[in-house]
DSSP file (Angstrom, degrees, kcal/mol; ACC not computed):
  #  RESIDUE AA STRUCTURE BP1 BP2  ACC     N-H-->O    O-->H-N    N-H-->O    O-->H-N    TCO  KAPPA ALPHA  PHI   PSI    X-CA   Y-CA   Z-CA
    1    1 A X    >         0   0    0      0, 0.0     3,-2.2     0, 0.0    96,-0.3   0.000 360.0 360.0 360.0  35.0  -14.9  -25.5   57.6
    2    2 A X  T 3   +     0   0    0      1,-0.3    59,-0.1    94,-0.1    95,-0.0   0.839 360.0  39.1 -52.8 -41.3  -17.2  -26.2   60.6
    3    3 A X  T 3  S+     0   0    0     59,-0.1     2,-0.6    57,-0.1    -1,-0.3   0.033  93.6  98.4-107.8  32.5  -17.2  -22.7   61.9
    4    4 A X    <   +     0   0    0     -3,-2.2    93,-0.6    56,-0.3     2,-0.3  -0.974  51.0 175.6-114.9 117.9  -17.3  -20.9   58.5
    5    5 A X  E     -AB  59  96A   0     54,-2.7    54,-2.6    -2,-0.6     2,-0.5  -0.822  24.4-144.2-116.2 157.6  -20.8  -19.7   57.6
    6    6 A X  E     -AB  58  95A   0     89,-2.6    89,-2.8    -2,-0.3     2,-0.6  -0.992  13.4-161.0-124.1 124.0  -22.3  -17.7   54.8
    7    7 A X  E     -AB  57  94A   0     50,-2.6    50,-1.9    -2,-0.5     2,-0.6  -0.918   6.9-173.5-107.5 122.9  -25.1  -15.5   55.6
    8    8 A X  E     -AB  56  93A   0     85,-2.7    85,-1.6    -2,-0.6     2,-0.6  -0.950   1.7-170.0-118.2 122.2  -27.2  -14.4   52.7
    9    9 A X  E     -AB  55  92A   0     46,-2.4    46,-1.8    -2,-0.6     2,-0.7  -0.943   9.6-152.2-115.2 120.9  -29.9  -11.8   53.4
   10   10 A X  E     -AB  54  91A   0     81,-2.9    81,-2.1    -2,-0.6     2,-0.4  -0.760  14.7-164.9 -93.5 117.0  -32.5  -11.0   50.7
   11   11 A X  E     -AB  53  90A   0     42,-4.0    42,-2.5    -2,-0.7     2,-0.5  -0.857  15.2-152.8-101.5 145.5  -33.9   -7.5   50.9
   12   12 A X  E     +AB  52  89A   0     77,-1.9    77,-1.4    -2,-0.4     2,-0.4  -0.972  31.0 172.3-105.4 116.8  -37.0   -6.2   49.1
   13   13 A X        -     0   0    0     38,-2.4    75,-0.1    -2,-0.5     5,-0.1  -0.987  31.1-124.6-135.3 125.1  -36.4   -2.4   48.6
   14   14 A X    >>  -     0   0    0     -2,-0.4     3,-1.6    72,-0.2     4,-1.0  -0.296  29.8-114.6 -55.2 150.9  -38.3    0.2   46.8
   15   15 A X  H >> S+     0   0    0      1,-0.3     3,-0.8     2,-0.2     4,-0.5   0.886 114.5  60.1 -53.6 -39.2  -36.4    2.1   44.2
   16   16 A X  H 34 S+     0   0    0      1,-0.3    -1,-0.3     2,-0.1     4,-0.2   0.665 111.1  41.5 -71.6 -14.6  -36.8    5.4   46.1
   17   17 A X  H <> S+     0   0    0     -3,-1.6     4,-3.1     2,-0.1    -1,-0.3   0.490  87.2  92.5-102.4 -12.7  -34.9    3.8   49.2
   18   18 A X  H <X S+     0   0    0     -4,-1.0     4,-2.7    -3,-0.8     5,-0.3   0.885  84.3  48.8 -54.8 -44.9  -32.2    2.0   47.4
   19   19 A X  H  X S+     0   0    0     -4,-0.5     4,-2.1     2,-0.2    -1,-0.2   0.917 113.7  46.9 -65.4 -43.2  -29.6    4.8   47.5
   20   20 A X  H  > S+     0   0    0     -4,-0.2     4,-3.0     2,-0.2     5,-0.3   0.954 112.7  50.6 -58.5 -53.3  -30.1    5.4   51.2
   21   21 A X  H  X S+     0   0    0     -4,-3.1     4,-2.3     1,-0.2     5,-0.2   0.928 110.9  47.5 -58.4 -47.1  -30.0    1.7   52.0
   22   22 A X  H  X S+     0   0    0     -4,-2.7     4,-2.3    -5,-0.2    -1,-0.2   0.887 112.7  50.4 -61.9 -38.7  -26.7    1.2   50.1
   23   23 A X  H  X S+     0   0    0     -4,-2.1     4,-1.6    -5,-0.3    -1,-0.2   0.956 112.5  44.6 -64.5 -46.4  -25.1    4.1   51.7
   24   24 A X  H  X S+     0   0    0     -4,-3.0     4,-2.1     1,-0.2    -2,-0.2   0.903 111.5  53.4 -63.8 -35.5  -26.0    3.1   55.2
   25   25 A X  H  X S+     0   0    0     -4,-2.3     4,-3.1    -5,-0.3    -1,-0.2   0.942 108.4  51.3 -67.2 -43.3  -24.9   -0.5   54.5
   26   26 A X  H  < S+     0   0    0     -4,-2.3     4,-0.3     1,-0.2    -1,-0.2   0.809 107.0  51.6 -69.3 -23.0  -21.6    0.8   53.4
   27   27 A X  H >< S+     0   0    0     -4,-1.6     3,-0.6     2,-0.2     4,-0.4   0.812 109.9  52.4 -69.5 -36.6  -21.2    2.9   56.6
   28   28 A X  H >X S+     0   0    0     -4,-2.1     4,-2.3     1,-0.2     3,-2.2   0.952 105.9  54.2 -66.6 -45.2  -21.9   -0.4   58.5
   29   29 A X  H 3X S+     0   0    0     -4,-3.1     4,-1.6     1,-0.3    -1,-0.2   0.589  90.8  70.5 -73.6  -2.0  -19.3   -2.2   56.6
   30   30 A X  H <4 S+     0   0    0     -3,-0.6    -1,-0.3    -4,-0.3    -2,-0.2   0.766 111.1  34.9 -73.2 -21.5  -16.6    0.2   57.4
   31   31 A X  H X> S+     0   0    0     -3,-2.2     3,-2.4    -4,-0.4     4,-0.6   0.820 115.7  55.2 -88.5 -47.9  -16.9   -1.3   61.0
   32   32 A X  H >< S+     0   0    0     -4,-2.3     3,-2.1     1,-0.3     6,-0.2   0.901  96.3  63.8 -63.9 -38.6  -17.7   -4.9   59.9
   33   33 A X  T 3< S+     0   0    0     -4,-1.6    -1,-0.3     1,-0.3    -2,-0.1   0.684 101.4  55.1 -55.0 -18.5  -14.6   -5.2   57.8
   34   34 A X  T <4 S+     0   0    0     -3,-2.4    -1,-0.3    -5,-0.1    -2,-0.2   0.660  79.1 112.1 -87.3 -14.5  -12.6   -4.8   61.0
   35   35 A X  S X< S-     0   0    0     -3,-2.1     3,-0.9    -4,-0.6    35,-0.0  -0.291  72.4-131.9 -64.4 140.2  -14.2   -7.6   62.9
   36   36 A X  T 3  S+     0   0    0      1,-0.2    -1,-0.1    24,-0.0    24,-0.0   0.881 103.8  47.6 -62.4 -38.8  -11.7  -10.5   63.5
   37   37 A X  T 3  S+     0   0    0     22,-0.1    23,-3.6    29,-0.0    -1,-0.2   0.501  85.4 111.4 -80.5  -7.9  -14.3  -13.3   62.1
   38   38 A X  E <   +C   59   0A   0     -3,-0.9    21,-0.2    21,-0.2     3,-0.1  -0.536  35.0 168.8 -79.4 134.3  -15.2  -11.4   59.0
   39   39 A X  E     -     0   0A   0     19,-2.9     2,-0.3     1,-0.4    20,-0.2   0.846  56.1 -38.5-112.8 -57.3  -14.0  -13.0   55.9
   40   40 A X  E     -C   58   0A   0     18,-0.8    18,-2.9     2,-0.0    -1,-0.4  -0.982  48.3-166.3-165.1 164.9  -15.7  -11.2   52.9
   41   41 A X  E     -C   57   0A   0     -2,-0.3     2,-0.3    16,-0.2    16,-0.3  -0.984   3.8-178.5-152.1 156.3  -19.0   -9.7   51.7
   42   42 A X  E     -C   56   0A   0     14,-2.1    14,-3.5    -2,-0.3     2,-0.5  -0.978  18.2-142.2-151.8 153.0  -20.8   -8.4   48.5
   43   43 A X  E     -C   55   0A   0     -2,-0.3     2,-0.3    12,-0.2    12,-0.2  -0.983  24.2-175.8-122.5 127.6  -24.1   -6.8   47.7
   44   44 A X  E     -C   54   0A   0     10,-2.7    10,-2.4    -2,-0.5     2,-0.4  -0.903  13.5-149.4-116.8 146.8  -25.9   -7.9   44.5
   45   45 A X  E     -C   53   0A   0     -2,-0.3     2,-0.6     8,-0.2     8,-0.2  -0.883  27.3-112.0-114.9 148.9  -28.9   -6.8   42.8
   46   46 A X        -     0   0    0      6,-2.7     3,-0.5     3,-0.5     6,-0.3  -0.677  19.4-147.0 -85.3 128.6  -31.0   -8.9   40.7
   47   47 A X  S    S+     0   0    0     -2,-0.6     3,-0.2     1,-0.3    -1,-0.2   0.732  98.0  39.8 -67.0 -26.2  -30.8   -7.7   37.1
   48   48 A X  S    S+     0   0    0      1,-0.2    -1,-0.3     4,-0.0     2,-0.2   0.584 125.2  36.8 -95.7 -17.3  -34.5   -8.7   36.3
   49   49 A X    >   -     0   0    0     -3,-0.5     3,-2.7     3,-0.2    -3,-0.5  -0.645  64.3-175.2-139.1  82.7  -35.9   -7.4   39.6
   50   50 A X  T 3  S+     0   0    0      1,-0.3    -1,-0.1    -2,-0.2    -3,-0.1   0.633  79.2  66.7 -65.4  -9.6  -34.1   -4.4   40.7
   51   51 A X  T 3  S+     0   0    0    -39,-0.1   -38,-2.4    -6,-0.1     2,-0.6   0.637  88.7  80.8 -70.7 -13.9  -36.2   -4.3   44.2
   52   52 A X  E <   +A   12   0A   0     -3,-2.7    -6,-2.7    -6,-0.3     2,-0.4  -0.873  58.6 172.0-110.7 126.4  -34.5   -7.5   45.2
   53   53 A X  E     -AC  11  45A   0    -42,-2.5   -42,-4.0    -2,-0.6     2,-0.4  -0.999  17.5-151.5-135.2 129.8  -31.0   -7.2   46.6
   54   54 A X  E     -AC  10  44A   0    -10,-2.4   -10,-2.7    -2,-0.4     2,-0.6  -0.830   1.8-156.4-105.3 134.3  -28.9  -10.0   48.2
   55   55 A X  E     -AC   9  43A   0    -46,-1.8   -46,-2.4    -2,-0.4     2,-0.6  -0.969  12.9-164.3-110.6 118.2  -26.3   -9.3   50.8
   56   56 A X  E     +AC   8  42A   0    -14,-3.5   -14,-2.1    -2,-0.6     2,-0.4  -0.894  12.0 174.2-111.1 124.6  -23.7  -12.1   50.8
   57   57 A X  E     -AC   7  41A   0    -50,-1.9   -50,-2.6    -2,-0.6     2,-0.4  -0.998  17.9-158.1-130.0 139.7  -21.3  -12.5   54.0
   58   58 A X  E     +AC   6  40A   0    -18,-2.9   -19,-2.9    -2,-0.4   -18,-0.8  -0.952  18.2 178.5-116.0 128.4  -18.8  -15.0   54.8
   59   59 A X  E     -AC   5  38A   0    -54,-2.6   -54,-2.7    -2,-0.4     2,-1.4  -0.997  35.0-132.2-139.7 138.6  -17.8  -15.4   58.5
   60   60 A X  S    S+     0   0    0    -23,-3.6   -56,-0.3    -2,-0.4     2,-0.3  -0.547  82.9  71.2 -92.4  72.5  -15.4  -17.7   60.5
   61   61 A X  S    S-     0   0    0     -2,-1.4     2,-0.2   -59,-0.1   -56,-0.2  -0.930  85.1 -90.5-157.8-174.8  -18.0  -18.5   63.2
   62   62 A X     >  -     0   0    0     -2,-0.3     4,-2.5     1,-0.1     5,-0.1  -0.634  38.9-109.4 -99.8 167.4  -21.1  -20.3   63.9
   63   63 A X  H  > S+     0   0    0      2,-0.2     4,-2.5    -2,-0.2     5,-0.2   0.866 120.5  53.7 -59.4 -37.5  -24.7  -18.8   63.4
   64   64 A X  H  > S+     0   0    0      2,-0.2     4,-1.9     1,-0.2    -1,-0.2   0.963 110.9  42.5 -60.9 -55.4  -25.0  -18.8   67.3
   65   65 A X  H  >>S+     0   0    0      1,-0.2     4,-2.5     2,-0.2     5,-0.5   0.816 113.8  53.3 -66.3 -31.7  -21.8  -16.8   67.9
   66   66 A X  I  X>S+     0   0    0     -4,-2.5     4,-2.3     3,-0.2     5,-1.2   0.970 109.5  47.3 -62.9 -55.3  -22.7  -14.5   65.0
   67   67 A X  I  <5S+     0   0    0     -4,-2.5    -2,-0.2     1,-0.2    -1,-0.2   0.866 119.4  41.0 -48.9 -40.5  -26.1  -13.7   66.6
   68   68 A X  I  <5S+     0   0    0     -4,-1.9    -1,-0.2    -5,-0.2    -2,-0.2   0.894 127.9  26.9 -87.4 -31.9  -24.6  -13.1   70.0
   69   69 A X  I  <5S+     0   0    0     -4,-2.5    -3,-0.2    -5,-0.2    -2,-0.2   0.865 125.6  38.6 -94.8 -39.9  -21.5  -11.2   69.1
   70   70 A X  I ><<S+     0   0    0     -4,-2.3     3,-1.9    -5,-0.5    -3,-0.2   0.950 111.5  51.6 -81.0 -46.0  -22.2   -9.5   65.9
   71   71 A X  T 3 <S+     0   0    0     -5,-1.2    -1,-0.2     1,-0.3    -3,-0.1   0.680 104.1  61.1 -63.8 -20.3  -25.9   -8.3   66.2
   72   72 A X  T 3  S+     0   0    0     -4,-0.2    -1,-0.3    -5,-0.1    -2,-0.2   0.435  75.1 118.8 -84.9   1.1  -25.1   -6.7   69.5
   73   73 A X    X>  -     0   0    0     -3,-1.9     3,-1.5    -4,-0.1     4,-0.6  -0.366  68.5-130.4 -67.7 138.6  -22.6   -4.3   68.1
   74   74 A X  T >4 S+     0   0    0      1,-0.2     3,-0.8     2,-0.2     4,-0.4   0.794 101.6  64.0 -65.1 -24.5  -23.5   -0.7   68.6
   75   75 A X  T 3> S+     0   0    0      1,-0.2     4,-0.5     2,-0.1     3,-0.3   0.665  93.2  65.2 -57.6 -22.1  -22.9    0.3   64.9
   76   76 A X  H X> S+     0   0    0     -3,-1.5     4,-2.0     1,-0.2     3,-0.8   0.821  82.7  77.6 -79.6 -33.3  -25.7   -2.0   63.9
   77   77 A X  H <X S+     0   0    0     -3,-0.8     4,-2.1    -4,-0.6    -1,-0.2   0.788  92.3  48.3 -50.6 -41.5  -28.4    0.0   65.7
   78   78 A X  H 3> S+     0   0    0     -4,-0.4     4,-2.2    -3,-0.3    -1,-0.3   0.876 113.1  50.0 -72.7 -33.1  -28.8    2.8   63.2
   79   79 A X  H <X S+     0   0    0     -3,-0.8     4,-2.2    -4,-0.5    -2,-0.2   0.934 109.5  50.4 -57.9 -49.9  -29.0    0.1   60.3
   80   80 A X  H  X S+     0   0    0     -4,-2.0     4,-1.8     1,-0.2    -2,-0.2   0.872 110.1  50.4 -70.3 -34.6  -31.6   -1.8   62.1
   81   81 A X  H  X S+     0   0    0     -4,-2.1     4,-3.1    -5,-0.2    -1,-0.2   0.936 109.5  53.5 -63.7 -43.8  -33.7    1.6   62.6
   82   82 A X  H  X S+     0   0    0     -4,-2.2     4,-2.5     1,-0.2    -2,-0.2   0.872 105.3  51.9 -49.5 -47.8  -33.3    2.2   58.9
   83   83 A X  H  X>S+     0   0    0     -4,-2.2     5,-2.2     2,-0.2     4,-0.7   0.907 114.8  42.0 -56.1 -51.2  -34.7   -1.1   58.0
   84   84 A X  H ><5S+     0   0    0     -4,-1.8     3,-0.6     3,-0.2    -2,-0.2   0.924 115.1  49.2 -64.4 -51.0  -37.7   -0.6   60.1
   85   85 A X  H 3<5S+     0   0    0     -4,-3.1    -2,-0.2     1,-0.2    -1,-0.2   0.902 115.8  43.2 -58.9 -44.7  -38.3    3.2   59.1
   86   86 A X  H 3<5S-     0   0    0     -4,-2.5    -1,-0.2    -5,-0.2   -72,-0.2   0.514 108.0-126.7 -81.3 -10.3  -38.0    2.4   55.4
   87   87 A X  T <<5 +     0   0    0     -4,-0.7     2,-0.5    -3,-0.6    -3,-0.2   0.926  43.1 178.6  58.7  49.1  -40.3   -0.8   55.8
   88   88 A X      < -     0   0    0     -5,-2.2     2,-0.3    -6,-0.1    -1,-0.2  -0.714  25.4-131.0 -85.7 123.1  -37.6   -3.0   54.1
   89   89 A X  E     -B   12   0A   0    -77,-1.4   -77,-1.9    -2,-0.5     2,-0.4  -0.640  27.4-171.5 -72.4 130.1  -38.4   -6.6   53.8
   90   90 A X  E     +B   11   0A   0     -2,-0.3     2,-0.5   -79,-0.2   -79,-0.2  -0.979  17.2 177.6-132.0 130.6  -35.6   -8.9   54.9
   91   91 A X  E     -B   10   0A   0    -81,-2.1   -81,-2.9    -2,-0.4     2,-0.2  -0.910  14.2-168.2-127.5 104.0  -35.2  -12.6   54.7
   92   92 A X  E     -B    9   0A   0     -2,-0.5     2,-0.3   -83,-0.2   -83,-0.2  -0.632   5.4-178.3 -93.7 158.2  -31.8  -14.1   56.1
   93   93 A X  E     -B    8   0A   0    -85,-1.6   -85,-2.7    -2,-0.2     2,-0.4  -0.985  17.7-137.8-149.9 141.0  -30.7  -17.6   55.5
   94   94 A X  E     -B    7   0A   0     -2,-0.3     2,-0.3   -87,-0.2   -87,-0.2  -0.877  20.5-171.2-113.1 145.9  -27.5  -19.3   56.8
   95   95 A X  E     -B    6   0A   0    -89,-2.8   -89,-2.6    -2,-0.4     2,-0.4  -0.923  12.9-153.0-129.9 144.4  -25.4  -21.6   54.6
   96   96 A X  E     -B    5   0A   0     -2,-0.3     2,-0.4   -91,-0.2   -91,-0.1  -0.950  30.2-110.5-118.6 146.6  -22.5  -23.9   55.2
   97   97 A X        +     0   0    0    -93,-0.6     3,-0.1    -2,-0.4   -93,-0.1  -0.518  36.3 167.4 -78.7 130.4  -20.0  -24.8   52.5
   98   98 A X  S    S+     0   0    0     -2,-0.4     2,-0.3     1,-0.4    -1,-0.2   0.608  72.8   2.5-110.6 -12.7  -20.1  -28.2   51.2
   99   99 A X        -     0   0    0      2,-0.0    -1,-0.4     0, 0.0     2,-0.3  -0.960  64.0-170.3-158.1 153.6  -17.7  -27.6   48.1
  100  100 A X        -     0   0    0     -2,-0.3     2,-0.3    -3,-0.1    -3,-0.0  -0.992   3.5-167.7-150.9 152.6  -15.8  -24.7   46.7
  101  101 A X        -     0   0    0     -2,-0.3     2,-0.3     3,-0.0    -2,-0.0  -0.985   1.2-170.7-136.4 151.1  -13.8  -23.8   43.5
  102  102 A X        -     0   0    0     -2,-0.3    -2,-0.0     1,-0.0     2,-0.0  -0.892  41.0 -83.3-132.8 161.4  -11.6  -21.1   42.6
  103  103 A X              0   0    0     -2,-0.3    -1,-0.0     1,-0.2     0, 0.0  -0.334 360.0 360.0 -63.4 142.2  -10.0  -20.0   39.2
  104  104 A X              0   0    0     -3,-0.0    -1,-0.2    -2,-0.0    -3,-0.0   0.538 360.0 360.0 -85.1 360.0   -7.0  -22.0   38.4
């Protein structure tokens, strides 16, 4: 699984910006799901801290190729502008799989 990465981005979002954020992210994912190296993604909200939202993405590529290829896509520009305009805090982290399990 050398070229399979998991990107987890933690967002801090005030309640008043949540719906706009989720809608824009949904629009972005209409494009992302068509990318050849995309595997899966989910958006989860902390049940005890509703301002904490995690975006979990799995890709068949390296962090370097992701940064070069994916972040340059034109459809991401509007999302990046929204992040800045709404002053949403974002903390990304890269992970590699060291073990996995699935339901039997």
